[in-house]
N, C-alpha and C positions, 0 to 999 in steps of 0.2 A: 445418439437420443440429445435431441436440443432440450433442454428445461425452458421455459416460459418463463418472462419474470411479471411481476403486478410492481408502479410504480404508488410510493407515499408520498408526506412529509409530513414533518414535527416539527413543533417549534422554539427552538432556546436559543435564550442572549437576545431576544428581538430578532435570532435570524431563522426563515425557513427554511429547512435540508432537508435534501431529498435523499429518498435510499430505494432501494429493491429487493423484492424479495422472489425467492424461488424454490418451491417445495413444501412439503407437507409433513415431514416427516418429523421423529423422537429426540433428536436431536440439533439443538439450532448451533451455529458457527454463524460467526460476523467475519467480516473482510474491510480489508482498510488496503487503500490504496495507495501509491505514492507519490511527491511532492508537486507535480502536473497533471495526476491520474485522475481516472472517476472510476465509477462503482462498474459499470461494463465492462471496466478489463479482466474482471474475475469469471467470464462466460466462459471460458472452456473449463475453466475448474469444476463451477457449478456442476458441467456436463458429465465433466466425471466421474463427478462422489455422486449422482444421480437421489432417487425418492428418496434414500434415508435420512435424509436430510431435511434441514430447512438454513437455507444461506442468506442472511442479510448483508446487502454490498452500502455500506455508506458512501456520501457523493461528500467529504468533507469540507466543510463552512473554505469559501470563496473556489468551489470547484463544480461540473458539469452541470447540475440543476439544482443546484443550493447555492443560496444566496450569499454575497458576497461582505465580506467584513474589515474592518478597517485593518489596516495594513499590521499594527501594533499587537493583534489580536493573534495574527497566525504562530501558534508559538504552544509549546507543548502542554500550559498547563491549559490552554482554553480547547484545544485539540481533546485533551483528557476530558475536560467536561462535559466537551460534546457529546463524545463517546458514554462518559457514565446517564446524561440523561438520556440516551438511546437507547440505549441496553433498558433504560428505566422505562420507559414508556413503551416499549419493548414487550415488558413485564419477564424479561431473562433474568432467572436465579443464576446460571451455570451456562456455561456454553463455552464453544470451542472458539478461539481468536484467533485470524491470521491475517498480519500485516508483512506490507515492502515497504522497504525504504521506509519513508516519511511514518507511514501508516506503521511498520514494525517498532517506530521507536513509540509510537503513542503506544501500540499495543502492550509492547512490554511493562512504560511506565503507566499505566492503565492496571496490568496486574501487579507489579508495586506497589499500587494504593487501595488493592481490592483485590487480595490472592484469593479468597475465598470465593470470588465468581469466575474465576479462570478455570475448567477443565483441563486443559489443554491449549499449546502456543504453537504456532507457527512466524517462522521470525525468515524474513525470505534479504538477505544483502545486506544487514544495518547489522554491526556492534558498535562497543565502544571506542570513542574518537573517531567513528567513519567519517562524522559530520564536521570534523573539526580540525584535520589535518589527514597529508597524501594529495596522490594522482586524485583519487575520485572526487572528496569535495569539493577539489580547486579547479577541477573541470565545470562540476554542478556550481560553484560563484563565477565562474568565465561566462558558461550557459546563460547566468540570472543577469548577467555585465551587456550582454551582447545582441541577448531574445529577442526582433524584429516584434514590434506588436502590432505590425499590419502585414498583408503581404495583399499584393495584384492580382495575383491568379489562385485558381487551386494547383496549378503546377509549382508555382513556388511553393506552395506553403507544404505539397507533398516532399518536394524537395529538399523542406528545410528535417523533416523528418528522417531520410533515407540518411542527408547525407549525415544526421547525429545520434540516431541509431543503423548504424549500419547490418546491422543482427538480429533485427526484428524482422517474422514470418510475413510474409504480406496481408495472412490476416490479421496479425496485430496491426497493422501498418494501417489498412484499410479502419480499425478501430477507432485509431489515433485521428486518421481526417474524418473520422464517422463527428466522434467524438469530446475531438480538441477545438472545430472549429466550427463558426457560423458567418453567415455572410450578413456585410450589412452595407450601408449607405458606397456599395459598389468594390468595396475591400473584406478580404478573407482574414477574420479577424480572430482572435482567443475565444474560445469559451469561457474559460475558468481567468480565474482575476491576472491577468501574466504581471503586470505594475503592483497589486500588492504584495503578492507569490516572493515576486524579484525583491522588492525594499525588507519587506522580513528575511530574508533568506540569506542575506546582503549585513543585515545588523544586527537583529537580533543571534547573540552567542544560543548554538546549540548545548541541548541541556547532556549535563555529564551521565552515559548511561552504565555504567559502573554499577553506582548503587544496586539499579533494576537486575540486571543479570545477576548481581549476587542471589537479589532475596526470589529468584525462580524457585516454585516450589511445587511447580505440576508439571505433569511431560509434555519436553520442549524438542520442536525439531529447528535446526537453524538451517539455512539451504545457503548455500554461496555460490554462485557465477565462477566455473572457471578462469572464467578470462576476467575475473570482477578488477574492478578499478578501487573501491570502496568499501571491502573485503575482505582486510589480510587473510592469509594462511597462519600470520603470528595469532593475531586477534582467536579466531577459531579455535585454536592448541589452547590460548589463555584462556576462552573462557571453559572450555572443556573441562579443565583444570579445575576453575573456580567451583561448580555447580552440577551436582549428580543427576540434577534434575533435565539438566538439558542431556538427553540420552540419544542423539540421535545427531548427529552433523550429514549433511550431502552437501557436496561439491557437484557441480552437472558440467561439464566438459560442453566446449560449444556457446557457452550464452556469456554474458556483457554482467552487469550488475542487474537487467532487465531481464532475469530469469523465467520469468513466465511467461513473457513477450516472445524471446529468443527462440528457448527451450521449452514448449509446452507441453508437451508429449510427456521428457522426461519430470517436467516440474508436475508434473499434474500425478504425472504416477507414485512420484515420493509422498509426494499431501495425501493422496485418497491411500496409501498401504500405513503409515505413518498414523493416519485419523481413523482406517478403521479397526485397526489396533489398539489406542487407546479408549476407544467408545468401548473396544467391547472385554479389554483386561477385567 
């Protein structure tokens, strides 16, 4: 079953921010993509969740169909401010919050600041220290330094993603081609603010996520890619030891840091089982 979406905008900090809405169920779910992601990345998960939910996916500032902000605004405080105004705009008092990587950072930091508003959390492949040190953090910094701003052809653009993300399913690759790029002035260009996002990622110190992970007070699922270079097994064990509300961790084999793109069926099954359980308990 393919769930159809509607497109809307709201204004925050002078920017028009775009979001998608699927369904009209009783349980609201808010979804946050990663560093260079887009709202449509969650389509398969929404399909798997089905009609019992109302799902909202935000194009975070600088991405997708949302306006770009100044590079210095691509930081955790501003992202959480955007998210707060987003859920206020939607008039959501309490909801399930799901985030991948950067979106996971923003989700858990929102939960720390507004614990009464989050009914359950799903964090995909990020933990304390992930953005600061280790092979994954260095890989992302290297990508930020070396990613071309334009490509001469769609074939070159496709080659970039296939080389950078070799585990992507064909479906996920096509989604990235459709939603990551646009053609302008004879060049294939990034749809997101590649220059500003790279500047921010290389110059702004990532926040310490330990306070947020220790503050979790709702049922939480932590998903790790089996081949992830970003979230280590040791960090997962430390999180579990610190907070009993992280009730489940799932390691999905055959997946890198981009779990929902690499192994969508396994990822979706884990999330659907978790969300179904916590909303019916």
